[in-house]
C-alpha positions as CSV (number, residue, x, y, z in Angstrom):
1,M,-10.3,-90.7,-81.4
2,K,-10.1,-87.0,-80.4
3,Q,-7.1,-85.2,-81.6
4,R,-4.9,-83.8,-78.8
5,V,-2.7,-80.7,-79.6
6,V,-0.1,-78.9,-77.2
7,I,0.5,-75.6,-78.2
8,V,3.8,-73.9,-76.5
9,G,3.1,-70.0,-76.3
10,A,0.2,-68.0,-76.7
11,G,2.0,-65.3,-78.5
12,G,2.0,-64.4,-81.7
13,L,2.4,-67.6,-83.0
14,G,-0.1,-70.0,-81.0
15,S,-2.6,-67.1,-80.9
16,P,-3.5,-67.6,-84.8
17,A,-2.7,-71.5,-84.7
18,I,-5.3,-72.3,-81.7
19,L,-7.9,-70.0,-83.4
20,A,-7.1,-72.1,-86.8
21,L,-6.8,-75.5,-85.8
22,A,-9.7,-75.1,-83.1
23,S,-12.3,-74.9,-85.7
24,D,-12.6,-78.8,-86.1
25,R,-14.4,-79.6,-83.0
26,E,-13.1,-83.2,-82.9
27,R,-9.6,-81.6,-81.6
28,S,-8.6,-80.7,-77.9
29,F,-6.0,-78.6,-76.7
30,R,-3.5,-77.8,-74.0
31,L,-1.9,-73.8,-74.4
32,I,0.8,-73.5,-71.9
33,D,2.1,-70.0,-71.2
34,D,3.3,-68.3,-68.3
35,D,2.8,-64.6,-69.5
36,R,0.5,-61.6,-69.2
37,V,-1.2,-60.0,-72.3
38,E,0.8,-57.0,-72.9
39,L,0.0,-53.6,-74.6
40,S,3.1,-54.1,-77.0
41,N,1.7,-58.0,-77.4
42,L,-1.9,-56.9,-79.5
43,Q,-0.4,-56.0,-82.7
44,R,0.6,-59.3,-83.8
45,Q,-1.0,-61.7,-81.1
46,I,-4.1,-61.9,-82.1
47,L,-5.8,-64.1,-79.6
48,H,-5.8,-61.4,-77.5
49,R,-8.0,-58.1,-77.0
50,T,-7.6,-54.6,-74.7
51,S,-9.9,-56.4,-71.9
52,D,-6.9,-59.1,-71.6
53,L,-4.3,-56.9,-70.7
54,G,-2.7,-57.9,-67.6
55,R,-4.2,-61.3,-67.4
56,P,-2.7,-64.7,-68.1
57,K,-2.0,-65.2,-71.9
58,V,-3.7,-68.5,-71.7
59,D,-7.2,-67.4,-70.7
60,S,-7.6,-65.6,-73.5
61,A,-8.6,-68.9,-75.0
62,Q,-11.8,-69.2,-73.3
63,R,-13.1,-66.7,-75.9
64,I,-12.9,-69.4,-78.9
65,A,-13.6,-73.0,-77.6
66,E,-15.6,-75.0,-74.8
67,P,-14.1,-75.1,-71.7
68,D,-13.6,-78.8,-72.1
69,R,-11.6,-78.6,-75.2
70,V,-9.0,-75.7,-74.2
71,E,-6.8,-76.7,-71.1
72,R,-4.9,-73.4,-70.0
73,V,-1.5,-73.7,-68.2
74,A,-0.5,-70.8,-67.1
75,Q,3.3,-72.2,-66.5
76,R,6.5,-72.3,-67.4
77,L,7.4,-75.3,-69.7
78,E,10.8,-76.5,-67.7
79,A,12.7,-79.7,-67.8
80,A,11.1,-80.8,-64.2
81,N,7.2,-80.6,-66.0
82,A,7.6,-81.0,-69.3
83,R,7.2,-84.9,-70.0
84,E,3.7,-83.8,-67.7
85,L,2.9,-81.1,-70.2
86,L,3.7,-82.3,-73.4
87,G,2.6,-86.1,-72.9
88,G,-0.7,-87.5,-74.1
89,A,-0.4,-85.2,-77.4
90,S,-1.0,-86.1,-80.9
91,L,0.9,-83.1,-81.9
92,I,2.9,-80.6,-80.3
93,L,3.3,-76.8,-82.0
94,D,6.0,-74.9,-80.3
95,G,6.1,-71.1,-80.9
96,S,8.3,-70.2,-78.0
97,D,10.8,-67.1,-78.4
98,N,14.2,-68.7,-76.8
99,F,16.3,-71.5,-77.6
100,P,16.2,-73.4,-74.1
101,T,12.8,-74.0,-74.5
102,R,12.9,-75.1,-78.2
103,F,15.4,-77.8,-77.0
104,L,13.6,-79.1,-74.4
105,V,10.1,-79.5,-76.4
106,N,12.7,-81.3,-78.7
107,D,14.4,-83.9,-76.5
108,V,11.3,-84.5,-74.8
109,A,8.9,-84.8,-77.7
110,L,11.8,-87.5,-79.6
111,T,11.8,-89.3,-75.8
112,L,7.5,-89.5,-75.8
113,G,7.4,-90.1,-79.0
114,I,5.0,-87.5,-80.2
115,P,5.6,-85.5,-83.6
116,Y,6.1,-81.4,-83.2
117,V,6.6,-78.0,-85.7
118,F,9.3,-76.1,-84.6
119,C,8.5,-72.5,-86.1
120,G,10.5,-69.4,-85.0
121,V,10.4,-65.7,-85.6
122,L,12.9,-62.9,-85.3
123,R,13.2,-59.3,-87.3
124,Y,12.5,-60.2,-91.2
125,Q,13.1,-64.1,-91.1
126,I,11.0,-66.7,-90.5
127,Q,12.4,-71.0,-89.5
128,L,10.1,-73.9,-89.7
129,L,10.8,-77.5,-89.4
130,S,8.8,-80.6,-89.1
131,V,10.2,-83.3,-86.7
132,R,8.9,-87.1,-86.3
133,P,10.4,-88.7,-84.1
134,G,12.3,-92.2,-85.3
135,L,11.4,-90.7,-88.6
136,S,13.2,-87.3,-89.4
137,A,16.4,-85.5,-88.2
138,C,15.2,-83.7,-85.3
139,Y,16.0,-79.6,-84.2
140,R,19.0,-81.0,-82.3
141,C,20.4,-82.8,-85.4
142,L,20.6,-79.5,-87.0
143,F,21.5,-77.0,-83.7
144,V,23.4,-79.6,-81.6
145,E,22.9,-77.1,-78.0
146,P,21.6,-73.8,-77.6
147,P,23.8,-71.2,-78.2
148,P,25.6,-68.8,-75.0
149,P,22.9,-66.5,-74.0
150,E,25.1,-63.6,-74.1
151,L,24.7,-64.4,-78.0
152,A,20.7,-65.8,-78.3
153,E,18.5,-63.1,-79.5
154,R,14.7,-63.2,-78.7
155,C,12.2,-61.3,-80.5
156,S,11.6,-59.3,-77.1
157,D,14.8,-58.0,-77.8
158,A,15.6,-58.1,-80.9
159,G,12.0,-57.0,-82.3
160,V,9.6,-59.1,-84.7
161,L,8.1,-57.6,-88.0
162,G,4.5,-58.0,-86.9
163,A,2.5,-59.0,-90.1
164,L,5.4,-61.9,-90.5
165,V,3.9,-63.5,-87.8
166,G,0.6,-64.2,-89.1
167,I,2.5,-65.4,-91.9
168,A,4.6,-67.8,-89.7
169,A,1.8,-69.0,-88.2
170,G,0.0,-70.2,-91.6
171,L,3.1,-72.4,-92.5
172,Q,3.0,-73.9,-89.0
173,V,-0.6,-75.0,-89.3
174,R,-0.3,-76.4,-92.8
175,E,2.9,-78.5,-91.6
176,A,0.7,-79.6,-88.2
177,E,-2.8,-80.3,-90.4
178,E,-0.2,-82.5,-92.4
179,L,1.0,-84.2,-89.6
180,L,-2.5,-84.8,-88.2
181,N,-4.3,-85.9,-90.8
182,G,-1.5,-88.6,-91.4
183,K,0.7,-87.3,-93.8
184,R,4.0,-86.2,-94.6
185,P,4.9,-83.1,-93.6
186,R,6.5,-80.6,-96.3
187,Y,8.9,-80.0,-94.2
188,E,10.4,-82.7,-92.4
189,N,14.3,-82.6,-92.8
190,R,14.4,-79.4,-94.6
191,L,14.5,-76.1,-92.5
192,L,12.7,-73.5,-93.8
193,I,14.5,-70.6,-94.0
194,V,11.7,-67.1,-94.9
195,D,13.6,-63.5,-95.2
196,V,11.3,-61.3,-96.1
197,L,14.2,-58.2,-95.7
198,Q,16.0,-59.6,-98.6
199,G,12.9,-61.1,-100.6
200,R,14.0,-64.8,-100.4
201,Q,13.3,-68.4,-99.1
202,R,15.1,-71.0,-99.4
203,T,15.3,-74.6,-97.5
204,V,18.5,-76.7,-96.2
205,D,18.7,-80.2,-95.7
206,V,18.7,-81.7,-92.6
207,R,20.2,-84.9,-92.3
208,R,19.8,-87.4,-88.6
209,R,23.1,-87.4,-86.7
210,P,24.7,-90.8,-86.4
211,D,25.4,-89.1,-82.5
212,C,22.1,-87.2,-81.7
213,E,21.2,-87.8,-78.4
214,A,17.9,-87.0,-79.2
215,C,17.1,-89.0,-81.9
216,A,19.0,-92.2,-80.2
217,A,16.9,-91.6,-77.3
218,A,13.1,-91.7,-79.4
219,S,14.4,-94.8,-81.6
220,A,15.4,-96.4,-78.0
221,M,11.9,-96.0,-77.1
222,G,10.5,-97.3,-80.0
223,A,12.5,-100.2,-79.7
224,A,10.9,-100.5,-76.2
225,A,7.4,-100.0,-76.9
226,S,7.8,-102.6,-80.4
227,A,9.4,-105.2,-77.7
228,M,6.6,-104.8,-75.5
229,G,4.2,-105.2,-78.5
230,G,5.6,-108.5,-79.6
231,A,5.5,-110.1,-76.0
């Protein structure tokens, strides 16, 4: 059965991720991003070229794989379309740069029972967490709700070390390969934090919260599926 990978974001993380994963011709992809290529993107978003300036970022994916293997979605992922756009995936890679999208991916992925890998980069730091619905802690177990907008930083505002994005994407792809091959990912129930400015790498244990609504939804879906299977 062909694996289908949904990648949220065609920027610094999504670009190398799809380039790496597309080498397996048995995989198909859905690339979601409503942004257009800007000159400032090119130093870290390796999917795009100067000839792509002004074009939708998802269009750059046409050069890496056959059209029938890459579905390009030039839309913002929102509550109204998330179930449709994330549904049917074997795995989701979250390369978004804002908290509302991260929480949305987490909640919908758990509701649909789809494993996903979160990765975020800001300034000199990487954060990475793999989630298997019903089996591991999720992003909302760690961060209960998004921070207030005035306190939430984005890489477009705070900046990001370009070379660090490549390292982060490599870590995310490694987790993806483990999940796609039916193995337990290294950073399940553990948030990886890499700070290159301080020269430090550490992990933070993450436990499932008994009152996590997202995990409860995943458990409910699993129970319903088991009941249907036994009927």
